[in-house]
C-alpha positions in Angstrom: -38.4 126.5 89.8 -36.7 128.2 86.9 -38.6 125.7 84.7 -41.9 127.0 86.3 -41.1 130.8 86.0 -39.6 130.5 82.7 -42.4 128.7 81.1 -45.0 131.1 82.8 -43.3 134.3 82.1 -42.6 133.3 78.1 -46.3 132.1 77.7 -47.8 135.0 79.7 -46.1 137.3 77.5 -46.2 135.5 74.1 -50.0 135.2 74.6 -50.5 139.0 74.7 -52.4 139.9 71.5 -52.4 136.2 70.2 -55.5 134.6 68.6 -56.4 132.7 71.6 -56.4 135.7 73.7 -58.6 137.4 71.2 -60.9 134.3 71.1 -61.3 135.0 74.9 -62.3 138.4 74.8 -64.7 137.5 72.0 -66.4 134.8 73.7 -66.6 136.9 77.0 -68.0 140.1 75.2 -70.6 137.4 73.4 -71.7 135.3 76.2 -70.8 137.2 79.2 -70.5 134.1 81.2 -66.9 134.2 82.4 -66.7 130.8 84.6 -67.4 128.2 81.9 -65.2 130.1 79.3 -62.2 130.6 81.8 -62.5 126.6 82.9 -62.7 125.9 79.2 -59.5 127.6 78.6 -57.9 125.9 81.6 -58.9 122.3 80.5 -57.8 123.1 76.8 -54.7 124.3 77.7 -53.9 121.7 80.4 -54.3 119.1 77.6 -53.0 121.2 74.7 -49.7 121.9 76.7 -49.1 118.6 78.1 -49.2 116.9 74.9 -46.9 119.8 73.5 -44.2 119.7 76.4 -44.4 115.7 76.2 -43.5 116.1 72.3 -40.5 118.3 72.9 -39.3 116.3 76.2 -39.6 113.0 74.1 -37.6 114.9 70.8 -35.0 116.1 73.1 -34.7 112.4 74.7 -34.0 111.2 71.4 -31.7 113.7 70.0 -29.1 114.6 72.3 -26.6 115.9 70.0 -25.3 119.3 69.8 -26.9 120.2 66.7 -30.5 119.5 68.3 -29.6 121.8 71.0 -28.9 124.4 68.7 -32.0 123.8 66.8 -33.7 124.2 70.2 -32.0 127.6 70.9 -32.5 129.0 67.2 -36.2 128.1 67.6 -36.4 130.0 70.7 -34.9 133.0 68.5 -37.5 132.4 65.9 -40.2 132.5 68.7 -38.7 136.2 69.0 -39.5 137.0 65.8 -42.5 135.4 65.5 -44.2 137.1 68.6 -43.6 140.6 66.9 -46.3 139.4 64.2 -49.6 140.2 65.7 -52.5 137.9 65.3 -55.9 138.7 64.5 -59.4 137.1 64.2 -61.6 138.0 61.3 -64.0 140.6 63.0 -66.9 140.2 60.3 -66.9 136.2 60.9 -69.9 135.5 63.0 -69.3 133.4 66.3 -70.8 130.3 66.1 -73.7 129.6 68.9 -72.1 127.3 71.6 -72.9 123.6 71.0 -75.6 121.8 72.8 -73.0 120.6 75.4 -72.6 124.3 76.6 -70.0 127.2 76.6 -67.5 125.2 78.7 -67.2 122.4 76.1 -67.6 125.2 73.1 -64.4 127.2 74.8 -62.7 123.6 75.6 -62.9 122.6 71.8 -62.3 126.1 70.4 -59.2 126.6 72.6 -57.7 123.3 72.1 -58.1 123.7 68.2 -56.8 127.5 67.8 -53.9 126.6 70.0 -52.6 123.9 67.5 -49.5 125.2 65.9 -49.8 128.6 67.8 -46.9 130.4 69.2 -47.6 129.3 72.7 -47.8 125.8 71.6 -44.5 125.9 69.8 -43.0 127.5 72.7 -44.2 124.6 75.0 -42.7 122.1 72.7 -39.3 123.8 72.7 -39.5 124.3 76.7 -40.6 120.6 77.0 -37.3 119.9 75.0 -35.0 122.5 77.0 -36.3 121.4 80.4 -36.8 117.9 81.5 -39.7 118.4 83.9 -42.9 118.0 81.8 -45.1 118.6 84.5 -43.5 122.0 85.5 -43.4 123.2 82.0 -47.0 122.4 81.8 -48.1 124.0 85.0 -45.7 127.3 83.9 -47.2 127.5 80.1 -50.9 126.9 81.5 -50.3 129.5 84.2 -49.1 131.9 81.9 -51.9 131.2 79.4 -54.1 131.9 82.6 -52.1 135.1 83.5 -53.0 136.5 80.1 -56.6 134.9 79.5 -58.4 135.5 82.5 -58.1 139.1 82.6 -59.0 138.9 79.0 -62.4 137.3 80.0 -63.2 139.4 82.9 -62.2 142.7 81.7 -62.3 142.1 77.8 -62.3 145.5 75.9 -61.4 147.8 78.7 -58.2 145.7 79.1 -57.5 145.9 75.2 -57.7 149.8 75.3 -55.4 150.1 78.3 -52.4 147.6 77.6 -50.2 148.5 75.0 -50.2 145.3 73.2 -47.1 146.0 71.0 -44.9 146.7 74.1 -46.3 143.4 75.6 -45.0 141.6 72.4 -41.6 143.2 72.4 -41.3 142.1 75.8 -42.1 138.4 74.9 -39.9 138.8 72.1 -37.1 139.9 74.2 -37.7 136.8 76.4 -37.4 134.3 73.7 -34.5 135.9 72.3 -32.3 136.3 75.6 -33.1 132.6 76.0 -32.2 131.3 72.7 -28.6 133.4 72.9 -28.2 132.0 76.5 -28.6 128.6 75.2 -26.3 129.2 72.5 -23.8 131.1 75.0 -24.0 127.5 77.1 -23.4 125.5 74.2 -20.3 127.4 72.6 -18.8 127.5 76.0 -19.1 131.4 76.8 -21.5 130.6 79.8 -20.8 127.6 82.0 
């Protein structure tokens, strides 16, 4: 349960103001068809985050030395700093029309590609390394993405005006920092 809750909370907060959330808002504003957009986000996130959690778990399994655990802890602290840097999408760049496959496939492919190397994907790799349960990490990070993106699709611009994105970024940064410091405290024996 800790794995699911931690993964959900970290990714939901880290996604606030992220480029994939901005992409969700842009797609929703442009096409006004929430169901295929939401299903595309779900499919892309499940695939992307499962692979990221698998990579994190595989690397953690190979490298059980203390230095690697410190590296994972430091990656959470680095994520705290990265979370404070807001993402943006070029507002002047035109949105391409959906492919012949439709809005679902367009959203699926766009989200999968935009998520590559993104804060939430890197966080999922780190969570996969930290926790042994790949499915719980994938479920939690996917749930976190959906918590952040479904309202963005459904309420788009009205939500952006009401939610203080900077406060959400600070909240996400605080969670990443706390998890990193907690891991270091465990490794140094300050916490059992």
